[in-house]
Residue, then its C-alpha position, 0 to 999 in steps of 0.5 A: m328570817s325563815m326559809f319557806y317551800f312553796e308550790g303553785f302555778d304561774k299565769n300560763g298554768r304551768r306548775v312551779s315550786g321553789k324556796i323563799e326567805a321571809e319572816s313569817e308564812s303570811s309574809a312569804k305568801i305576799v312575796v310569792k303572790e307579788k311574783g304573779l304566782y298562784i299558791k297551791k301549798i306553802a310551808s316552812i322548810e323546818r316543818q316540811q322536814k319534820i313531816r318528811r322524817r315521818e314519811k315511810i319509804k316504800q321498798e319498791e321505791f327504794a329498790l327502783s332508786i338503787r336500780e337507777l343508780a346502778t344503771l347510771l354508774n355502769s354507764g360510766l358516770t361518777l357516783d356524784e353525777s349518778i346521784s345527781g341524776i336520780v335526785a333530779q327526777m325524784k319528787e321532793g320527799r323523804i327519799y329525796d332528802i336522804y339521797s341529797d344528804i348522802q350526796k352532800q356527805i360524799r362531796e365532803g369526802k365520806s364514802f358512799s357506805k359511810a354516808a348510807s350507814q346513817y339510814p339503817e331503815l333503808f340500807s340494811d347490813v346486807s346492802l352495806s357490806m356489799i357496798k363496802s366490798g364494791e367500793a374496795s374492788g371498784t365494782l360499785g355499779p355491778v354490786l348495786e345491781h345485785i342489791a337491786g335484784f335482791l330487793e326486787e326478788s324479796i319484794q316479789f316474794r313477800s307480795k306473793v305470800v301476802g296476796i295468798m294470805t289476804y283472802p282468808l284473813l279478810m274473810a275471818a275479819v269480816g266474819f268476826l265483825v258480823l258475828i259481833f254485830v249480830l250478838t250485840f244488836v240483832a240477837p238481844t232484840i229477838t231474845r228479849i221476849f224469851s227472857e219475859i216468858s216463864l218457859k225453861l229455855p234450851l241451853p243454846t238460847v241461854i248461852l246466846i242471851k248471856t253472851s249478847t247481854f254481856l257484849k251489849h253492856y261490856l263491848l267497849a271494855v272488851l274492845i279496849l282490852t283486846i286492843a291493849a292485849v294486841w299491843f302488849i303481844r306485838r310489843y313482846f313479839s317485837s323483842p328478841r326473846g319474843r321473836e325467838k319464842v314465835a319462831t320456835i312455836k312456828r317451827k313446831l306447827p303441823f304443815l305450817g312449820e315446814i313452810f316456815f322452815k323452808s322460807e327461812i332457808a330461802n332467805f338465808t341462802g338468797t342473802l348469802g348468795t347475794l353477799l358472795g356475789g357482791g364480793v363479800e368474804i365468806l365468814t362476813s357473809l355468813n355472819i350477816a345472813r345468820e342474823l336474818i334467821s329467826i329460828p334459834e336452833l338453826k342460827q346456832q347451827i350456822q354459827k357452829a358451821q362458821e367455826l368449822i369454815s374458819h378452821g379450813h372446812s368447806v361451806s358444804s362439809a361444815l353445813r353437813i356436819t352442823t345443820n339439819l338443812p335438807y340433803t339437796v341444799i348441801q349437795l347443790i352447794s357442794a356442786g357449786e364449790k366444785s364448779g366455782t359457782v357457789p353464789e349462783m347455786l345459792k340463789k338457785i336454791s333460794s329461788n326453788f325454795k321460795e317457789e315451793v313455799s308459795q305453792k305450799a302456802s297456796k295449798f294451805v289456803t285452799i285447805l283452810e278456806p272450807f274449814m273457815i266457812l264450816f266454822m262460820a256456818v257452825i257459829i251462825g247455826f248456833v245463833v239461829l238454833g238459839i233463836m229458833l228452839p224457843i219459838f218451836q217450844i212456844s208453838q208446841s205449847i200453844k197447840 
């Protein structure tokens, strides 16, 4: 006997769902229909779980669930009651299964951090460290509120940058596809007549004919090789060595290097501020925040700063000695140490740098757009020139 999940409607048109035990899917359908229900969907629980495991959970959905969990905990409910509250309003899916499993483990005696650590795709090292700290100090509700705020801010920042870069990338992709279409299908039809004429063709026309002929015969091979190259490059760049190489190259790029560096500072200070605000010890916080840095040089500098801090140096003095962080960053951290507001100051630094990164990215795109248009105009102009020059030669020879 197997368990099946079903969704459907009753005779009054109300949506119903549930679980039923049967020998097969067809048997389960008969049992459900005998209850006077109209079946919309039916599937075995095992199959349903396999499908759910492949589901990708949106970061927005996860951040909202953490925010709701924090609200329920802060209202005085127990952790078990709070999880029951958020699970009750969730649709069945991957995130529903994760929270249900976490609740099951908590009821068996495990801590929330221990249960959550089995889902690293959702609960990062940053989140888990803060949750452990919150459990130890009895401030899990406020800590989860910190995590939710951090996640929401990160999502907002990423969406902003992606939104800025979407238009130029879309424009480049469309331009590239149009060019391939023209060279593969349009140009050969027009230039075929030129190859049949005993006329010395100009260089742009020769290049155009050879390029379009090559693409017409080997387009599939070019596409396969391009896809394979992209796959191998992505695989290399996803490796630790590849990520370090990319980070080093990005750092050296003119204008973009500064944007990338400041984005790293924003992520580092924001994460460090969130961890310290959640009650995590300074060296542990630095250790976690350091792992989020992709620039090898900066990562090594932070590690040296940790050694100085472990020997009694303040955070600001250690960072001043070992790193090349901007002067304002060091000064603001120093001011936070004097006033006892280091977490708030770090979050302020992160917010300022994220705003600066957004502004510089917008400026870069504004500068890039006319260059992209000019580049496409040059390519299209070359194609038009390659077609028109022989026509002018033919018209001249007729005269």
